[in-house]
C-alpha positions in Angstrom: -0.2 0.3 0.0 1.2 3.7 -1.2 1.0 6.4 1.5 -0.5 9.5 0.6 1.2 13.0 0.4 -1.2 14.3 3.4 0.2 11.2 5.7 3.3 13.1 6.1 1.9 17.1 6.2 3.4 17.5 9.4 6.6 15.7 8.4 9.1 18.8 7.9 8.2 20.4 11.2 8.5 17.3 13.2 11.9 16.4 11.6 13.0 20.0 12.2 11.8 19.9 16.1 13.1 16.4 16.5 16.7 17.5 15.0 16.7 20.4 17.7 15.6 17.9 20.7 18.2 15.2 19.3 21.2 18.1 19.5 20.2 19.2 22.9 19.5 15.9 24.6 22.8 14.1 23.2 24.6 17.2 24.5 22.9 16.7 27.9 23.6 13.1 27.9 27.2 13.5 26.9 27.8 16.6 29.5 25.9 15.1 32.2 26.2 16.4 35.9 24.4 19.6 36.1 23.9 19.8 32.3 21.7 17.0 32.1 20.0 17.5 35.9 19.0 20.8 34.5 17.5 19.0 31.2 15.5 16.6 33.6 14.2 19.0 35.7 13.2 21.2 32.5 11.0 18.0 30.9 9.7 17.3 34.6 8.6 20.7 35.2 7.0 20.8 31.3 5.4 17.4 31.7 3.8 18.3 35.1 2.5 21.8 33.8 1.1 20.4 30.8 -0.7 17.6 32.6 -2.2 20.2 34.7 -3.3 22.5 32.0 -4.8 19.6 30.0 -6.9 18.4 33.3 -8.3 22.0 33.5 -6.1 23.6 36.2 -5.3 27.6 36.1 -1.9 28.4 34.7 -0.7 29.9 38.2 -1.6 26.8 39.8 -0.1 24.5 37.1 3.2 26.5 37.2 3.5 26.2 40.9 3.1 22.1 40.8 5.6 22.3 38.2 8.1 24.0 40.4 7.1 21.5 43.4 7.6 18.8 41.1 11.2 19.7 40.2 12.0 20.4 43.8 10.5 17.1 44.9 12.9 15.6 42.2 15.8 17.3 42.9 15.2 16.6 47.1 14.7 12.8 45.9 17.9 13.0 44.0 20.5 14.3 46.4 19.1 11.9 49.0 20.7 8.7 46.9 18.7 6.2 49.2 15.6 4.6 49.2 14.1 7.0 51.6 15.0 9.6 48.8 12.0 7.8 46.8 9.6 9.4 49.9 9.8 12.9 47.7 8.6 11.7 44.6 5.1 11.3 46.5 5.2 15.0 47.1 3.8 16.3 43.9 0.8 13.5 43.9 -0.2 14.8 47.3 0.1 18.3 46.0 -2.1 17.4 42.7 -4.9 16.0 44.9 -5.0 19.1 47.5 -4.5 21.6 44.7 -6.9 21.0 42.2 -10.8 20.2 42.6 -11.4 17.4 39.6 -9.6 14.5 38.2 -7.6 14.4 41.3 -6.9 10.4 40.4 -5.7 11.3 37.0 -3.7 13.9 38.2 -2.1 11.7 41.2 -1.5 8.8 38.6 0.4 10.7 35.8 2.5 12.7 38.5 3.5 9.6 39.9 4.7 8.3 36.5 6.1 11.5 35.7 8.4 11.6 38.9 9.7 8.1 38.8 10.4 8.1 35.3 12.2 11.6 35.8 14.3 9.8 38.5 15.3 6.7 36.8 16.6 8.9 33.9 18.9 10.7 36.6 19.9 6.9 38.0 20.7 5.5 34.7 23.3 8.2 33.6 25.3 7.4 36.5 26.5 4.1 34.5 27.9 6.5 32.4 26.8 7.6 28.4 26.3 4.4 26.8 23.4 3.3 28.6 21.5 6.2 28.3 22.3 6.5 24.6 21.1 2.7 24.3 17.6 4.0 26.4 17.2 6.9 23.8 17.7 5.3 20.8 15.4 2.1 21.9 12.7 4.5 22.7 13.3 7.0 19.3 13.9 3.5 16.9 10.5 2.4 18.2 8.9 5.9 17.4 10.6 6.5 13.9 10.3 3.2 12.4 6.6 2.9 13.9 5.4 6.2 12.9 6.5 5.2 8.8 5.7 1.7 9.1 2.0 2.6 10.3 1.8 5.3 7.5 3.4 3.1 4.3 2.0 -0.2 5.5 -1.4 0.8 7.2 -3.4 -2.1 8.1 -5.4 -3.1 11.5 -5.6 -0.7 14.2 -4.0 -1.4 17.3 -6.4 0.3 19.3 -8.8 2.7 17.2 -11.1 3.8 20.4 -7.8 5.2 22.2 -5.3 6.3 19.6 -6.8 5.9 16.1 -3.3 6.5 13.9 -1.7 3.7 15.6 -1.4 0.3 13.4 0.3 -3.1 14.5 2.3 -3.0 11.7 3.8 0.1 13.4 3.7 -1.7 16.7 5.6 -4.6 15.3 7.9 -2.5 13.4 8.8 -0.5 16.6 9.5 -4.3 18.3 11.9 -5.0 15.4 13.6 -1.4 15.7 14.3 -2.0 19.1 15.6 -5.2 18.5 18.0 -3.7 16.3 19.3 -1.3 18.8 19.9 -4.0 21.0 22.0 -6.5 18.6 23.9 -3.2 17.4 24.4 -2.9 21.7 26.1 -6.4 22.0 28.2 -5.6 19.3 29.7 -2.3 20.5 29.8 -3.0 24.0 30.0 -7.1 24.5 27.3 -7.7 26.7 24.9 -10.5 26.3 21.9 -11.2 24.4 19.9 -9.8 27.6 20.2 -6.6 26.2 18.1 -7.5 23.2 15.1 -8.8 25.5 15.2 -5.7 27.5 15.4 -3.4 24.4 11.8 -5.2 23.3 10.6 -5.2 26.8 11.7 -1.0 26.7 10.1 -0.6 23.3 6.7 -2.2 24.7 6.7 0.0 27.5 7.8 3.1 25.6 4.7 2.6 23.1 2.2 1.7 26.6 3.4 5.5 27.7 2.2 6.6 24.4 -1.3 5.0 24.3 -1.6 6.0 28.0 -1.0 9.6 26.6 -3.5 8.9 23.8 -6.3 7.9 26.0 -5.7 10.8 28.9 -6.0 13.4 25.6 -8.9 11.4 24.2 -10.4 11.6 28.1 -10.1 15.5 28.1 -11.0 15.9 24.5 -7.5 18.0 23.4 -5.8 17.2 20.1 -2.1 17.9 21.9 -0.7 18.5 25.4 0.3 22.0 24.4 1.7 23.7 21.1 5.4 24.4 23.0 7.3 22.0 20.4 6.3 21.9 16.5 5.3 18.9 14.8 4.8 17.4 18.1 2.5 19.4 20.3 4.2 19.7 23.8 6.3 17.8 25.7 4.1 15.0 27.0 3.5 14.4 23.2 7.1 13.7 22.6 8.6 12.2 26.0 5.1 10.2 26.4 7.2 6.9 24.7 10.3 8.0 27.4 8.1 8.1 30.3 6.9 4.6 29.7 10.1 3.3 29.0 11.7 5.1 32.2 9.0 4.1 34.5 9.6 0.0 33.8 13.4 0.8 33.6 13.6 2.0 37.2 12.0 -1.4 38.9 14.5 -3.4 36.4 17.4 -1.4 37.8 16.6 -2.0 41.4 15.8 -6.0 40.8 18.2 -7.4 38.3 20.9 -5.4 38.4 20.6 -4.3 34.9 22.3 -2.3 33.2 25.8 -4.5 33.2 29.0 -2.6 34.1 31.1 -2.4 31.2 34.8 -3.1 31.1 
């Protein structure tokens, strides 16, 4: 099946924005330290602000919730202990106090955002390689899924929640993640488990995408905001990374992934 031109009408803006985000993201990942922490804090604040705005919270309260989220993230991060996880509970509690409707949605997605952002900070401790691995898995899943879904088409994955997503795009994302995993076996010398974890992270990334689509459909909005041309908002762009990072944190804590590189 050939793709019609209108299916790629947003491609120029999408690719331009993606290029800028890639440069900023790779630069911060490579630099690490305060640069990477600052990037994660910006993403955290933007996600919480967009979440609040999507759910009908006023501008000032939404900004305040974004600030609380960043302060809680930094507090938990500086603790460098299990007790630091308690800081992650502050934003959901603040949401339940500050908002008058959709409290459950506020709290649930706030927890996901906080856990995901902490996971990114923890992963960067293991060096640039594994942070790039995570980013490549998520990006490859999204990009190959995007093109496969529009070129191949076919049955919809979950039309009531995300009408544009197809099974062909979903499966293509898994294949893309496996290829990234195989590549990392070659460059790092780790075992086949990295391929398994790559596909698992790909599935989690897609789950994050679907969860955000369900949230937007529930609230009757097309995009989480208009901050990023071609992508909508930070939630629209980082929903996959959210899902991936949320799953990655327990994996890191329970099975000792990622392995130490020689």
